[in-house]
C-alpha positions in Angstrom: -14.5 9.9 6.9 -10.8 9.4 6.1 -8.0 12.0 5.9 -4.3 11.7 5.5 -2.1 14.8 6.0 1.8 15.4 5.8 2.9 18.6 7.7 6.3 19.9 6.9 7.9 16.5 6.6 11.5 15.8 5.7 13.9 13.0 5.5 17.5 12.1 5.0 19.9 9.2 5.2 23.2 10.7 6.5 24.1 13.5 4.2 21.7 12.4 1.4 18.8 14.6 1.5 15.6 12.9 0.0 13.0 15.6 0.7 12.1 18.5 3.0 9.3 20.8 3.7 6.7 18.5 2.1 3.0 19.2 2.9 -0.1 17.6 1.3 -3.5 16.4 2.4 -5.7 13.6 1.0 -9.3 13.0 1.7 -11.3 9.8 1.3 -11.9 8.8 -2.2 -8.9 10.7 -3.6 -5.9 9.0 -5.1 -2.3 10.4 -5.0 0.5 9.3 -7.4 4.1 9.9 -5.9 6.6 10.3 -8.6 10.3 10.7 -9.1 13.2 9.0 -10.5 14.7 5.9 -9.1 16.3 6.5 -5.7 14.4 9.8 -5.2 12.7 8.6 -2.0 9.3 7.4 -3.1 9.5 4.1 -1.3 10.9 6.0 1.7 7.9 8.4 1.7 5.4 5.4 1.5 7.1 3.7 4.5 6.8 7.0 6.5 3.1 7.2 5.6 2.6 3.6 6.7 4.2 4.4 10.0 7.1 2.0 9.9 9.6 4.7 9.5 9.8 8.1 11.3 10.6 11.1 9.4 13.5 13.2 10.5 11.2 16.3 10.5 7.4 16.9 10.4 4.3 14.8 11.3 2.0 12.5 9.4 -1.6 12.4 10.6 -4.3 9.9 9.8 -7.9 10.3 10.8 -10.5 7.5 10.5 -14.2 8.4 11.0 -13.1 11.8 12.2 -10.8 10.5 14.9 -7.1 10.8 14.9 -5.1 7.5 14.8 -2.1 7.3 17.2 1.2 7.0 15.3 1.9 3.7 16.9 -1.4 2.3 15.8 -1.2 3.6 12.2 0.4 0.5 10.6 -2.9 -1.5 11.7 -4.9 1.0 9.5 -2.6 0.7 6.4 -2.4 -1.9 3.7 0.8 -2.0 1.6 2.1 -3.7 -1.4 5.9 -3.2 -2.4 8.6 -5.1 -4.0 10.7 -5.3 -0.9 7.8 -6.9 1.1 7.9 -10.8 1.6 5.5 -13.5 1.8 6.1 -16.8 3.4 7.3 -19.3 0.8 6.9 -22.3 3.0 3.2 -21.4 3.6 0.4 -21.8 1.2 -1.4 -18.6 0.1 -4.2 -19.3 2.3 -1.9 -20.0 5.3 -0.2 -16.7 4.6 -3.5 -14.8 5.0 -4.6 -16.9 7.9 -1.4 -16.1 9.8 -1.7 -12.3 9.0 -5.4 -12.5 10.2 -4.2 -14.0 13.5 -1.5 -11.4 14.1 -4.1 -8.6 13.4 -6.5 -10.3 15.7 -9.2 -10.5 12.8 -12.0 -12.8 13.8 -14.0 -15.0 11.4 -11.6 -14.1 8.6 -12.1 -17.3 6.6 -14.8 -16.0 4.4 -12.9 -12.8 3.7 -9.7 -14.8 2.9 -11.7 -17.0 0.2 -13.2 -13.7 -1.3 -9.8 -12.2 -1.5 -7.9 -15.2 -3.0 -10.7 -15.2 -5.7 -10.5 -11.4 -6.3 -6.7 -11.6 -6.9 -7.0 -14.6 -9.2 -5.5 -17.4 -7.0 -8.5 -19.5 -6.2 -7.2 -22.5 -8.1 -3.8 -22.3 -6.3 -5.0 -21.6 -2.7 -3.4 -24.6 -1.3 0.0 -24.7 -3.1 3.1 -23.5 -1.3 4.0 -20.0 -2.2 7.5 -21.2 -3.2 5.9 -22.7 -6.3 4.4 -19.4 -7.4 5.7 -17.1 -10.1 6.9 -13.6 -9.1 3.5 -12.4 -10.5 1.5 -14.8 -8.4 3.6 -13.7 -5.4 2.5 -10.2 -6.1 -1.1 -11.3 -6.0 -0.7 -12.8 -2.6 0.8 -9.4 -1.6 -2.5 -7.6 -2.8 -4.6 -10.1 -0.8 -2.6 -9.5 2.4 -2.7 -5.7 2.0 -6.4 -5.8 1.6 -7.3 -8.2 4.2 -8.3 -5.8 7.0 -9.9 -3.5 4.5 -7.6 -0.6 5.3 -8.6 3.1 5.3 -5.2 3.9 3.8 -3.8 1.6 0.9 -0.2 2.3 -0.3 1.1 0.7 -3.6 4.8 0.8 -4.5 5.0 0.2 -8.2 1.7 -1.5 -8.3 1.9 -3.2 -11.7 5.3 -4.9 -11.4 5.5 -8.6 -12.4 1.8 -8.7 -13.4 0.3 -10.2 -16.6 -2.8 -8.6 -18.3 -5.2 -10.2 -15.9 -3.2 -9.1 -13.0 -3.3 -5.4 -14.3 -7.0 -5.7 -14.6 -7.1 -6.7 -11.0 -5.0 -3.7 -9.9 -7.5 -1.4 -11.6 -10.3 -3.0 -9.7 -8.5 -2.5 -6.4 -8.0 1.2 -7.3 -11.7 1.6 -8.1 -12.9 -0.2 -5.1 -10.8 2.1 -2.8 -12.2 5.0 -4.4 -15.8 3.8 -4.3 -15.5 3.2 -0.6 -14.1 6.7 -0.1 -10.9 5.4 1.3 -7.4 6.8 0.8 -4.8 5.5 -1.9 -1.1 6.4 -2.5 0.8 5.0 -5.4 4.5 5.3 -5.8 5.6 5.1 -9.5 8.0 6.4 -12.2 5.5 5.5 -15.0 3.8 8.6 -16.4 0.9 6.5 -17.6 0.4 5.1 -14.1 0.6 8.6 -12.6 -2.0 9.9 -14.9 -4.5 7.6 -13.6 -4.8 9.3 -10.2 -6.4 12.3 -9.0 -3.2 14.2 -7.9 0.5 13.9 -8.4 3.3 14.7 -6.1 6.9 14.7 -7.4 9.4 13.9 -4.6 12.2 15.8 -6.3 10.2 19.1 -6.0 10.9 19.1 -2.3 14.5 19.3 -2.2 
């Protein structure tokens, strides 16, 4: 149903080579851990997979229900959680999700928003401004935002950062749900224990 493929991709910033000649395929229900040291290019690879950054070389393809997704449409089929992504501090958690639903043209999103806020453990703080949240609570908002459109491809960059024990359990449930729905999941991490949780591992530094 879902398929992600990288064909001979490479990227560099100026003279700094991050990776080259990278190939992989991922089918629905599979999870991939992207590993490597800090600065190795893990986050850059996820941004390329998300369609918000174009690789210097090679192509990324995403198929949904057997049909190829146009490159410019790929970000609409992707959910992403990353440290460098922001939420709107001057809005409540619910308002953040309502705004995202409007920009994604999602109709009748209110029940889905309620479900997600409960799923990520924010049901008691729904109407509080995000600026009053801890870093871990803001991370939970990012998860709710990433899952709002039930994306075929979910990208998690350091998925357990800033989360308490309940938050870590929430991440496990998200991963399990993505697998159960036979969707795609790519996780960037430099934690060996996190990498071992996934079906496959790709070390960015092997492609230099």
